[in-house]
N, C-alpha and C positions, 0 to 999 in steps of 0.2 A: 837518036837520043831516046825515042820512045821504047825501042827494043831493049836498050841497056837498062832502062828504069824497071823493067819487068822483074829483075832479080830481087827487088824489094817486096814483091808479093802484093796480093789484092788488098790486104788491110792497110798497108802503107800508102797505096796509090789512091784508094777510094774511101777510106775512113768510114766504114759502115755504121759505126756507133755515132759519129758526128752527123751522118745522114739522117739517122733516126732522131737525133736532137733537133735538127732543122725541120724535119717533118712534124715533130711535136710542136714546135713554135707555130708552124703554119696551121696545124689543126687547132691549137689553142686560139689563135686569131679568128679562125673560121667559126668556132663555136661561141667565143666570147662576144664577137660583133654580130653574130647571126642569131641562132636559135635561143641562146641564153642571155642575150644582151639586156633584156628587161630585168633580169635578176640583179644586174649590176648598175641599174639606173640608166641604161642606154635607151635612146629613142629610135633614131633612124639607123638603118644599116649603112655601112660605108658605101660611098659611091663607087662606080666602076673604076674611076681613076685611082681612088684610094686603094682599092683591092689590087689593082695592077701594080702600084708602087710597092705595096707590102710584099706581094708574092715575088716580084722581081728582086726585091731586096733579099728574100730567102734563097732564090736561085744564085745570086751573086755571092751570098754568104757561104753557101756550100762550095761554089766554084773556087773561091780563094782560100777557104779554110778546111775543106774536106776532100777536094779533088786532087789529082796529081800536081796541080799548081802549088799546093801547100808543101808537098814533098820537094818540089823544085826550089822553093824559097830557102831551103837549107843547103842547096847545091849552087844556086846562082843568085847573086845580088839583084840581077835584073828582074827575076821572078819575085823576089822579096819586095822590090819597089812597086811592081804592078799590084801585088797584094795590098801593100800599104795604101796606094792611091785609091783603090776600090773600097777597101775596108774603112778608111778614115775620111775620105772625101766624098764618096758617092753613097755608100751604104747608109750612113746616118741621115742624109737628106731624104732618101726613099722611105725610111722608117718614120721620120717625123711627118712626112706628107701622107703616109699610108695609114696611120692610126687615126680613127675618127676623133673629132673634137671632144665629144662627151667623155671618151676614155682618157684623153689627156687631162681633162679637168678633174676626172676622178682620181687620177694618179697625183696631180698637183695639189689636191685638196688635203693630203696628209699634212699634219702640222709641221713636221720637220722638213718635208720635201719642198713645200712652197717657198719659205724664206731662203732655203739653200739655193734653189733655182734662181730666185730673184737676185741673189747676191752674185753668184758665179757667172750669170749670163750678162752682167754689165759689160759693155763692149771692151773696156781696157782689161778687165780681169779675164774674160774669155779668150781674148787674143793672146795674152801672155801665157795663160795656162796651157793651151793646146800647143802653141809653137815652142814653148820652153820644153815641154815634155817630149815633143817630137824631135827636137834638136838634141836634147840630152840623150835620148835613146840611140841616136846615131853617132854618138861619140864612141870610138872603137872599143874602149875598155868597158863602157856600159853595155854596148851591143853584145859583146862576147859574154859578159856576165849574165845578161838576160837569156842567152841561149844555153846556159849551162845547166838549167834545171827546168822541168816542166812547170813547177809551181811558180818559180820566179818569172818565167816567160808568160804564163797565163796572167799573173798579177800586173806585169808591165803592159801587156797588150790590152787588158781590160781598162787600166787607168787611162791609157791614151785614147781608147774608144770612147770612154765617158767624156773625156775632154773634147773629143771630136763632136759629140752630140751638143756639148755646151757651146762650142764655137759656132756651130751652125744654127742653133736655136734662135738667136736674135735675127737671123737673116731669113729663115724659111718657116718660122713658127706659124701654125694655122690659127692660133688664138689671138684675137684682136687685142685683148688686154695685155699681151706680151709683145705685140708688134709696135713698139714705142719709138723705134729709131727712124729718123727722117730718111728719105731716099738719098739725100746728099751724104749723110753720115754713113749709110749702108755702103755707098760707093767707096768712101774713104776706108771703111772697115775691110772691104775686099782687097783694096790695094795694100793695106797694112798687112793683111794675112800673107799676100804674095811676097812682100818684102821680108817679113820675119822668117819665112820658111826657106828663103833663098840661101842663107849661109850654109845650112846643112847640105843642100844639094851641091853648092859650089865646092865645098870641101871634098865631097866624094868625086865630083867630075874632074877636078883639076889635080887631085893627088897623083903623084908620079910613082907611088909604090902601093901595093895592096894594104888596105887599112885594117881589115878585119881578120883576126885569126880564124874565125869561123869558116872562112872561105880559102884560107891560105895555109893553115897548119893542120896536119892530119888528125892530131888528137882532138883539137877543138872542133873540127869538122865532124868527126865521128860522134862527139858529144852532142852536137846540134842535131845530127840525124836521129839520135835516140828520142828526140821530141815527137817524132811521128812514125818511126820504124819500130815495130815490136822488138823487144830485147832479144828474143830467141833467134829472130831472123838476122838481126844486126850482128850478133855474136858469131853466127855461121858465115857471115860475109866479111868480117873484119880483116881477114888476111888477104882478101881479093880487092879491097877498096884502097886505092892509092891517093885519091883526091878528087875534087870537083871537076878537074879537067877531063877526066875519063867520061864525063857525061855532057860536056860542053865543047863546041868548036872554038870557043874564045878562051883567051888567057884570063887569069884571075883579074888582072888590071883592066883589060878591055871590058870584061863583064862589069866590073865596078864602075867604070866611066859610063857605060851604057845605062846602067841602073840609075845613076844620078840624073842623066839626061831624061830618061823616061819619067822619073818622078817629077821633075820640073815641068815637062811638057804636059803631063796629065793634070798637074796642079793648075797650070795656066789655062788649060781647056776648061776644067771645072769652074774655076773662078771667073773665067771669061763668060761662060754660059750664065752663071748667076748674076754677073754684072750686067749683061745684056737684058736679062729678065727684069732686074730692078730698074734699069734705065728706061726701058720701053713701057713698063707699068707706070712709072712716074710720068713719062711723056704723055701717055694716053690719058691719065687722070687729069693732067693739067690742060690738055687740049679739049677735054669735055666741059671745062668750066666756061660758062657763057656769061659775059658781062651783062648786067641788067640793062634793059633798054632805057635810054634817058626819058624822063618824064616830059610830056609835051608842055611847052611853055604856055602859061595861062594868058589869055587875051582879055583886055578890059572892054 
């Protein structure tokens, strides 16, 4: 497969402009939380763990949106689902955990931002917002439409990413004033997330025909490839490209089913990890509570 992908060229495979964008984000974080933090009201530098989380998020961001994985998402639904799982389930958690508290408070201090975040991060709203957008995106007609234009694709992806930050904020927020959900409710929240995302995965796994024109019809597939392959390269290859099968050992239907399974498994692993973290944190906090010693009875 790797040799076949070389026909798309360096820009399509490695997205050098996106690499510069990600490096710019990392440099901004380095300067904003380091040398120039006092100009923005910052006090302490981010901890080693926070820096690890943020820079790991940058690496994952480039891997799924700038490396050959991004090109493969327009060829195989399996790659698309891996991208979705990392981009919407793992990346937001790392960013939330990687940004220092003072910088979050600075961002949330804006008059419009604070009431908006308070509203949309209410458990019921955040649950419905993310899972509705994610499920709607994977309706075949919506999915194919989103792949038809770089602007539409960017708008849809950004909207779901914002919703992903919103759905994770009540669970992993580093700010105590926003950590208002009880451990028991957090556990229910995670289970609800798992249930609500299941229909989209089930639809993809158990469909007996290819659902997405993007991966099964040559015209729609070429249109989707134009999102990451330069126009001059794509026009020169259009006569030689017959369909996704020329780059994959699987049929379109097998790839579709595997993609749904991978998305569900990665979702279960991520939610299971967060669930274990919430449960053991709750358990440890409860175990540290010590009942007061009974007062000695007074004797006459």
